[in-house]
N, C-alpha and C positions, 0 to 999 in steps of 0.2 A: 310879588312880595310874599315871603314865607309867613305862614300863620304865626301869631304870637303864642309863645309857650308859657303856660302858667303852671305853678306848682299847686296841685289841688289838695294835697295832704302831705304832712311830713311829721316825723317823730324820730327820736333816738333814745338810746339808753344803754344799760349794762345788763347782761344776762349771765346766768350760771355763776352767781357770786356764792361761793361755798362758805359756810359758817358753822362751826361747832362751838357752843358756849357751855361751860360748866358753871352753874350757879350754885353757890355754897351757902346753905342755910344751917348754921350751927352744927356743922359736921355731917349734914345730910345732903349730899350734892344732887342736883338735878341737871340733866343734860338735854340740850337742844341741838339738833342736827338739821340745818336748813340749807336750801338752795333758793336764792333770791334773784328776781329779775325786776328791773325798773325801766319804765318807758315814759318819756316826757313828751308832752305836746305843747306847742306855744308859738310865739311870734319870732321864729328864727329862720324864716324862709330865706333871708339874705345869706345865710351860711351856705345854703345849697346853690343859690343862683349866682352869688357874687364872691363867695369865699370869705365872707365877713363873720368872724368867730366871736365877736364881742358879746353875744348873748348865748354862747354855747358853754354850758357847764361841762367840764370834761367827764367822760364816763368813768374815768379812774377816780374822780372825786365822789361819784355816786357809790362806787365800791367802798371807798374809805368811810363814807357816811354810814353804810350798813354796819361796819365794824364799830364805829364810834358810838352809834346809838345803842348797839347791843351791849356795850360796856357801861354806858351811862345809867341804864336802868334795867331791871329784869325784863326779859323778853315776854314771859308769861305766855298767854295764848298768842298764836301767830296772827290772829285777827287784830289784836292790840298793837303788835309790832308793825304789821302792815300799815295800819292807820297812822302810827307815829312817823313812819318813813314818808308816807304821802303828804301828811301835814307839814313835815319839815321842809320838803322841797317846794311846796306851794307857798309856804310862809316866807321862805328866803328868796324866792325868785318871782318877782311880780309879773314877768313876761310869760310865765308858764300858765297855761289855761287848764291843764289836766295832767294828772300823774297816775299811772297804772303800776301797781306793785303786785307781783305774783310770787307766791312762796310755796315751796314743796317741803314738807317735813318728814324725814325718816323717823320712825317710832322706835325708841329704845326702851326696853323694860328693865327695871332694876332687879338685880340678882341678890341672893342671900336670904337667910331665914333668921329666926329669932336667935340672937346671940352672935351673929356674924356681921362683919362690917357691911354697910350699905353704900359701898363706893364702886360697885361693878354693875355692868349693864350688858344686855343682850339685844341685838337687833331683832325686832319681832318678825321681820320678813320683808317681802317686796312692797307691802302696803305702805302708802304715804298719805299724809294729811295735806290737803291742798287749799290754797286761798288765792283769790284775786280781789284786790281793793282798787276801785276805780274812782278817783276823787277829782272834783273840779271846784270852782269857786262857790258853787251853790250847795254842794253836798257830796256824799259818797255812797257808792253801792258796794256791797260785800257779797261775794260768791265763794262759799266754802265747799269742801268736797273730800272724797276719798278716791284714791287711785290704786288699782291692782290689789283689791281685796279678794282673796281666794276663798271660796266656800264650797262645801260638798255635803250632800245628804244621800244616805244609802237606801232610803225607802220613801214611800208616800210621794212618789213622782211618776207621772204617767205622761204618755203622748199618744193619743188615739183620735179616731174620727177626723183626720186631717184630709185636706184636698189631695186628690191623686190624679195623675195623668199617665201617659204611656211610658214616661221616663222615671216613674216613682218605683224605687226598690226598697225604701225604708219600711220596716215592719212596725205595726202598731205594738205598743207595749203599755202594760199597766203597772210595771214595776221596773224602774231603771235608776241608775246612779245619775244624780243631777250635780254636775260640777261646773262652777261658774267663776269667771273673773269679772268682778263687779267694779265699775267706775260710777261714781255718783257726784253730782254737783247740785247745790241748792243755793238759792238767793235769799238773803235775809231782808226783812223790812229795816227801816233806819235803825242803826245802832250807834250809840255813843262810843267814844274812844276807850272809855274805861269799863264798858259793860261786858258781862260774861256772855259767851255764846254757848249754846247747847250742843256743841259738836260731838262730845262723847255720848250724850244721851241719844242723839240722832243715829250715830253708828250702832249703838246697842239696839235701837229699835229695828234697824235694817236687819241685823243679825237675828234678833228674836223672831221676827216675822218669817224670815227665811227658814228657820228651824221648825217653826210651828205649822207652816202652811202646807196643805195638801195640794200639791202642784199638778195641774193638768197640762201645763206647758211653761216654758220660760216666760212667755208673755203674761201668763196668769200670775206667776209669782212676782214678776216685776211690778205689776199693778198693785198687788197686795202690799208690797214693801213701800212703794211710794205713797199709796193711800194712807198708810199708818203714820208716816212722817207728817203729812199735811194735817191729819186729824189730831195728832198729839202736840204739834208745835205751831202755835198761831203766828210765831215770828217768821216762819218759812213761807215765802210767797209762791215758789214753785220748785220742783225738783226734776232733774234729768237723770235717768238711769240708763247705763249702757252695760249690757251683759253679754260676754262672749261665752258660748256654750263649749266647754272643754269635754269632748266626747270620751267616754270610757266604754269600750266595746267588749262585749262578752266573748271570751276566748272559746273557740270550739275545741273541746277536749275529746270528742268522740273518736278521733284516730288513735287515741291512746286507751280507749275503752274506759274512759272516765266520765262521770257526770259533772256538770258545772252548774250547781243550783244558785246562780247569781253570786259567785264568790270570787272568781278569777277574771280580771279585766285587763285590757291593754289601753293605756291612755293615749289619745291621739290629739296632738296640739294643733295641727293644721290639716285640712281646712276646719274652721269652726263657725258655728252659727253666731250671728251678731244681732241682738235684739235691743232696740233703743226706744225710749219714749220720754216725753215731757208731761208731767202732771201738774196741774194747778187748780185752784178752786174755781168753781163756776161763778160767773157774775150774778149778783143778786137780781 
């Protein structure tokens, strides 16, 4: 007799829901550019095993809900919008046990100076603000972050006294360009649906520490950045930083009888170093 097959876990949802909203406040528009994903967990195993769709909310309905809730109230911070979406689906569907909402926000900066209209925007770059809201019947967890934040410093960065073996060709340096692609994720302690989150201040802290730090390695700078966030923001439980080292190699100009006092470099995208760590407070 064949073994009985059980469905150990199941979920479904809608991904890559694109949304641009212009919120107009007395002639001063603000713009939100979001990509939203929704994943629902619950008691709908019969849809998988028996084709019974009576408890399956169409993913197209999930997409439409994103647009409707965006219209009904200001989006404000994406943390608040993510909580609204999660609470909507849990409140309307008693068979759902958990809803996971992921949001990625492209950041647009307003153009114009004094005396010019404030209705134009410029995309700030590849950097995106990220969010994951994971809600169940007993509460919610919030993980915020930054993706593809590019930073570079031209001095106060060294890499020396490292482990060497017979395959090591990298030379020690006391002065190099440090160019990084930074991804950061941090988890908040409990937040209410209407509370403000310090995402902007955390981003500013990461940038300020990167700029001020005398770096002995990417690892050294990563720790300083994460440490500062945990020291300054009691609401952050832990932070994960992932840094890809975008190498800038000094160009050899001696064939042209030219000196190169750390001025001319060639950027190399691949391969790149990848340094990651999770920082959290020690247990008392």
